Structures are given as C-alpha cells and as structure tokens.
Backbone bond lengths (Angstrom), bond angles and torsions (degrees), N, CA, C in turn:
res aa  C-N    CA-C-N  psi(-1)  N-CA   C-N-CA  omega(-1)  CA-C   N-CA-C  phi
1 M - - - 1.449 - - 1.508 113.30 -
2 P 1.292 123.25 138.85 1.410 126.56 -176.21 1.575 109.35 -76.95
3 W 1.174 118.92 154.63 1.596 123.35 176.73 1.568 103.28 -58.43
4 P 1.480 112.46 124.58 1.347 122.10 -168.98 1.485 113.20 -74.64
5 I 1.347 119.16 -17.94 1.510 116.31 -173.90 1.591 107.18 -102.13
6 R 1.289 118.75 111.45 1.432 122.29 178.17 1.596 106.62 -66.43
7 G 1.377 114.19 134.33 1.385 115.06 175.23 1.500 117.78 94.12
8 W 1.372 114.96 -27.07 1.436 119.83 175.24 1.469 114.37 -92.24
9 P 1.342 121.85 144.89 1.472 121.37 -179.34 1.557 106.89 -71.99
10 K 1.355 112.87 153.26 1.445 117.22 178.43 1.492 106.42 -75.76
11 P 1.338 120.35 136.59 1.428 119.64 -176.31 1.543 113.77 -74.06
12 T 1.387 110.10 143.93 1.476 115.16 178.22 1.521 114.78 -106.73
13 R 1.376 114.00 -23.37 1.387 121.48 179.84 1.530 112.96 -124.30
14 R 1.249 121.79 165.49 1.386 119.76 -178.61 1.464 114.00 -67.98
15 S 1.336 122.70 -36.59 1.382 123.84 179.91 1.633 110.52 -71.58
16 A 1.244 119.33 -13.93 1.340 123.29 -178.65 1.651 108.98 -92.75
17 M 1.285 119.40 0.91 1.428 120.25 -168.83 1.533 112.55 -75.92
18 T 1.189 119.11 -0.61 1.512 120.41 171.68 1.484 114.47 -116.23
19 P 1.326 115.86 155.33 1.489 115.98 -177.97 1.581 107.54 -59.37
20 G 1.316 118.93 -29.93 1.476 125.53 176.58 1.630 112.93 -55.67
21 G 1.264 109.57 -44.75 1.531 112.46 172.25 1.396 112.98 -62.81
22 A 1.291 123.00 -42.14 1.500 117.37 -178.00 1.557 110.78 -68.75
23 V 1.371 113.53 -36.72 1.473 115.10 172.48 1.426 114.12 -59.69
24 L 1.274 121.47 -45.85 1.515 125.99 179.61 1.506 107.49 -57.00
25 R 1.267 118.59 -46.96 1.562 122.87 -171.75 1.500 104.51 -70.18
26 K 1.413 124.07 -33.33 1.432 125.26 178.20 1.594 110.57 -70.09
27 A 1.248 109.91 -37.27 1.602 121.35 176.25 1.542 107.28 -60.35
28 L 1.379 119.50 -51.54 1.380 125.14 -177.43 1.633 108.03 -61.09
29 E 1.345 115.05 -45.10 1.469 119.47 176.36 1.658 112.88 -56.53
30 L 1.236 115.38 -43.38 1.459 121.33 -171.94 1.542 105.14 -77.19
31 S 1.351 117.61 -29.72 1.567 119.12 -168.75 1.479 108.63 -67.24
32 Q 1.272 126.30 -17.72 1.387 127.09 179.27 1.486 112.78 -57.68
33 Q 1.219 119.30 -24.62 1.542 126.52 176.51 1.520 111.28 -88.05
34 L 1.228 123.92 -6.37 1.422 127.32 -175.33 1.497 113.94 -87.65
35 P 1.321 118.54 163.90 1.592 118.32 172.99 1.506 105.70 -63.34
36 L 1.282 110.38 165.69 1.449 119.90 -177.36 1.453 112.15 -56.93
37 A 1.239 121.96 -55.06 1.509 122.80 -174.50 1.499 112.97 -57.38
38 E 1.284 115.02 -36.96 1.542 115.93 -179.90 1.521 115.66 -75.57
39 R 1.431 111.15 -29.65 1.436 121.55 174.36 1.515 110.45 -64.97
40 Y 1.430 118.35 -48.79 1.393 123.11 177.35 1.510 109.14 -63.07
41 L 1.352 123.90 -36.42 1.378 119.62 176.92 1.516 116.04 -62.74
42 I 1.381 116.00 -45.89 1.381 121.27 174.72 1.493 116.36 -59.67
43 E 1.419 119.45 -41.72 1.366 125.93 176.27 1.615 109.62 -62.25
44 A 1.366 109.21 -43.76 1.600 110.58 -173.66 1.562 107.06 -70.70
45 N 1.302 118.55 -38.76 1.468 119.88 178.85 1.473 112.03 -64.25
46 H 1.306 116.29 -41.65 1.452 118.24 -178.69 1.563 110.32 -65.11
47 A 1.336 119.99 -48.86 1.414 119.12 -179.62 1.525 108.94 -65.81
48 Y 1.248 120.87 -36.12 1.558 120.99 171.60 1.560 111.87 -56.20
49 L 1.242 111.99 -56.90 1.438 111.73 -174.61 1.637 115.17 -68.31
50 M 1.300 115.69 -20.13 1.447 122.11 175.58 1.509 109.96 -87.08
51 K 1.386 118.01 3.57 1.454 125.51 -177.37 1.524 116.98 57.43
52 D 1.200 117.37 25.76 1.506 126.75 171.10 1.442 111.42 -88.91
53 N 1.410 114.31 77.83 1.461 121.16 -173.48 1.544 112.90 -62.18
54 K 1.304 122.58 -33.62 1.518 121.66 178.26 1.528 104.21 -65.16
55 K 1.282 127.82 -48.24 1.405 120.81 -173.70 1.632 110.13 -73.88
56 A 1.358 111.48 -33.85 1.433 113.85 177.02 1.434 112.86 -60.56
57 I 1.307 115.91 -44.73 1.588 119.60 178.15 1.540 108.45 -56.50
58 A 1.275 116.74 -50.19 1.420 116.46 178.41 1.523 117.02 -61.50
59 A 1.209 116.60 -38.46 1.489 121.38 176.59 1.478 109.50 -67.78
60 F 1.330 117.32 -41.92 1.488 118.50 179.84 1.488 114.61 -67.62
61 E 1.249 109.34 -34.24 1.574 116.35 177.87 1.567 110.95 -64.49
62 N 1.324 113.79 -37.89 1.466 118.85 175.37 1.535 111.46 -69.78
63 L 1.283 113.76 -40.84 1.461 119.30 178.04 1.536 111.49 -64.30
64 A 1.391 118.14 -37.84 1.360 123.37 -179.43 1.640 112.79 -63.94
65 K 1.423 108.95 -36.33 1.459 112.59 175.43 1.498 111.19 -68.34
66 T 1.311 119.51 -33.54 1.490 126.03 -177.15 1.542 112.00 -76.83
67 L 1.386 111.66 -37.67 1.489 118.58 177.48 1.478 112.71 -126.93
68 P 1.375 115.60 72.98 1.474 121.64 -176.83 1.459 115.52 -60.24
69 D 1.274 123.84 -26.31 1.455 121.01 -179.42 1.665 115.60 -96.35
70 S 1.351 111.19 12.98 1.443 110.15 179.37 1.561 114.09 -85.25
71 T 1.255 115.05 115.46 1.482 122.31 -173.53 1.674 107.64 -69.61
72 D 1.408 111.24 -29.87 1.480 114.01 177.03 1.461 113.61 -64.75
73 V 1.352 114.74 -41.72 1.472 122.40 -175.88 1.641 102.34 -71.48
74 E 1.218 120.65 -42.56 1.466 116.44 -177.63 1.592 111.19 -65.81
75 Y 1.317 113.02 -40.80 1.479 111.43 179.33 1.498 111.77 -67.67
76 T 1.249 118.78 -38.42 1.509 119.29 -176.69 1.494 107.12 -69.93
77 L 1.165 123.39 -45.34 1.475 129.21 176.54 1.639 105.98 -53.20
78 G 1.244 115.64 -52.67 1.570 119.42 -179.64 1.478 107.57 -62.91
79 S 1.254 124.55 -33.58 1.553 122.46 178.63 1.406 106.61 -77.05
80 L 1.328 124.98 -33.82 1.516 119.29 170.19 1.362 115.60 -67.98
81 Y 1.284 125.40 -36.33 1.395 124.40 177.26 1.580 106.53 -63.97
82 L 1.305 118.16 -43.65 1.447 120.58 -176.64 1.611 108.63 -62.99
83 A 1.285 116.77 -44.15 1.482 121.36 -178.29 1.532 109.63 -64.46
84 N 1.366 119.21 -26.93 1.442 122.39 179.34 1.583 109.82 -88.98
85 G 1.304 114.75 -1.86 1.457 112.72 -177.70 1.522 123.03 83.60
86 D 1.373 109.30 8.22 1.494 117.40 -177.46 1.592 104.94 -92.82
87 F 1.271 119.76 79.14 1.436 123.11 -170.55 1.553 111.37 -71.92
88 E 1.273 116.96 -31.12 1.463 117.81 177.23 1.617 114.07 -61.91
89 K 1.376 112.73 -46.70 1.468 118.35 177.89 1.509 106.06 -67.29
90 A 1.252 123.96 -45.06 1.440 131.93 -176.44 1.631 102.72 -53.12
91 R 1.410 118.29 -57.31 1.412 121.13 177.54 1.478 113.86 -54.67
92 A 1.259 116.79 -50.05 1.496 119.48 176.94 1.542 112.86 -58.60
93 Q 1.223 116.97 -31.16 1.465 122.23 -179.06 1.586 110.09 -69.36
94 F 1.382 110.56 -45.78 1.317 118.99 -175.69 1.534 116.08 -78.65
95 T 1.315 116.27 -18.19 1.505 121.49 -173.34 1.524 102.90 -81.75
96 P 1.362 116.81 127.18 1.443 117.12 175.65 1.564 114.34 -65.71
97 S 1.260 111.63 146.68 1.622 115.49 -177.07 1.420 107.84 -77.61
C-alpha cells in the first residue's frame, strides 16, 4: 500500500509518524537561519513536544539565558525539572526572585 498522505514524507521513526513530527523537523531545519533566541525557542519546543526532556531542558536553559524575563520559559523549565525528578532545580525555578 502506498503512503496514504499525499505530500507528507513517509515516516522513518516513531516520533515522525504524525504530520506534526514532519512539520517540527522542517521547522528545526529552517531555524538555522533565524536569530539565536528564535532558534532556541524552536529547538526547545521540538524537544518538549517529542518528550525528550534532557534536550528540552538544555534548550530551555539556553532560552532562559536569552529571554530572562519570560515567565513561559521559566514555568516550562520548572515543569521539565519536576518531570525529571530534579526537585531542587524545580523549586528554585518556581520560587520568585
């Protein structure tokens, strides 16, 4: 049976089995030409959506350095620390400065 979705690449990995996976990979590819903050944002969101917490934490830490006043970045980073069981970093992230 041919690949049923015309125009979408046939998946090669489980994480790429949805059209969203293909779109995220394309966004990562195109992000190399963007300013650093926007590139970090795309990398962070890609890792977060693919449930790769280790890469997501690294990307959100870079993003937090670039956008230090973003409450969305701070909250997501704290949530990732919590999901990974790093409670001290999560507490520090959620505690107001």
